[in-house]
Steps between C-alpha positions, in 0.01 A plus 500: 500500500749729686870471430714281733688700755828456309350602171345804657828591660686458159235727342557775754874471418450517133285813535771673712269528793762323729872420468669169543561411865664188646306509823177526314592210270545288810160603639344439151647142503315439832173645397519301167549186703189578715302584186571159363417322834171681526420419142575129563269506817225657296193636668378219725143423544367451858522147625431353843759242437800701356712713723567845323847545383691830452838565345805640675458881491750774466632783720662785319692737708733791442535878517238722340515566119656159403195384300329272767157653437553492121569137506216434725273682249626274218467184701145574635371577143644176363435268797268220363272509805134611491468567878790745565535817685769778522482718814719718724597311801371762744154495319497119520568503869245755573252277333613211706458691826148590377418138441637401848300771671188412314552139609542578866196746515256297308299176564480225239199676329667837489825351363294342213309802432804717486717280268223347283560206266869507409539163337322327216358223723641570842349812637691754705804381685382715795152331478631151474741502795388296798608549854756717671586867465820473308465722201822413309381181324180647370672820394755291300218285347327823378826645359572157330161481341548837347862480377721206413785736422575798735746765383610747770665833439726653774500205734610634834406432863526785758191426709482248782155420431592392140813326626306280747249360248708464189648158565170323563322693225758414239530138611130465450521677158778267380305198617210614270725517202546880480820615322666817601713756326631799679720805447680660796784748583634248756617147495290259707749496789458868550126503515360639831854591585525619875134421538346416839510128571682448171609150601130394463513627150812299395305177402308704253824621334616133475177405347520777236852385416382141458187571298622796282808531280687802629648713217709816554426774232803721593634615171732804503248730320211679672288545196256732666774711630650506152168658370503757782863591438448617158174696585396819677338409833357846562298633220354861501293678414185280433471530129448258206868423444566427866175299531609282210850448648342403841268258331784353294729440792214338705447263190866429485516424867213258466694317239189365328342389835148578596376745759362260751405756768566467868287495818697593817326436848591770737361503857208298388430722200559414134701738285429433137766584249383406147822593304745265646722220387735299725715759666376783273234749589356776299271754664384860501582772750122539552453129587779488753511847651152644472325221676508405885818289467758506790845376582399136537355508143825638351707246713307222338555644155871556559533143622307356215644687199857562404412758229228753519373704198318818629310711248329834493684656797370854516643831625412526871383777708380546860140436370624140424675464848366163582587362149854645531555344854400142355722553211783573750425186686481297188835623371664452846378142509612411149830661573562290814399197306750586220223470239546623150277792394381639171298820514289691247459845672392859425844627571848418633513393863628842632201674337229266623431683830695826464330712769237524764428305813656163470762589243781482761409152598484407135873578462617162633258324247662704224848381609389143502325534160825632352698213650246236382530620136880471493701232341651393834153436649418272209806292571402434860402137564177450693490201726 
């Protein structure tokens, strides 16, 4: 039996993995409350005569590095629910749009064939639905059959297509007894800020505030930044000592959390990033700069991740001109997004591309790399 969320937190404190933090304690109290309510509800069996009931969820918000993801890890592991799922919010919404598209394009037979038998006695929600072409209710039924507890990482709304369906989708999920827990860098009132037709989104914000307990995790200490402050963020050359230091810093930044991976949709394509966790990404130079990735891919990465670990950056020559151009674009994009960068490279920035065609254009990248390794850069606050 897993530890309770409070016991697991105390264990992390006793091991020295984390330090006492008042804001985290407030969030812990809310998560402990929800853990108890879920335990009291138990795992309900299906009944035609009993309306499913969910608990009041939790919305944890605050700047990066305050421990929101760590608290979510502990809560998810301890939550006394069999049907539970933790997923990045963008991934979840991509799945929702996929369900909606499948509903709209398929007839009843195709819907049932695609989604199969999802319930113990009910069949697929898509196959069961009768009449009309509204995909929201059957989508909510399918999601509710698969998970009674949904935990979202990085809850944010920037897309009008998401904004226009969220109210009806979540209303249907709540009606089916689904409990939600989310982490976000923004309070609910700032979701979809300045978005098109935002007034149509405001009822969803009101519903979130009613159905979820909103808890600010805004302690004075950015624990991830503390880890970066005391470490070298540019390690060269690529040798055993620097590889160990790079690996250790990555482990420290994860804070005991898992590498969940990420799947970014870019212009209809899917960019798979297996070594990711929350706002952290670890990737190799070859994976990002020696494949056919472009500015839109790098914009998606910069928007999704606040800290990027880039390893095995080689010395560059005109023979690797295309890879060097992608590297320039990647660094420019991360710079504009004020992302933190940790690099394991063959040499110092000024020696990465010292001469030949393309070396002159690389000088701006060198300047930005030098700035991004500075203490002043680490202190910048990313929105």
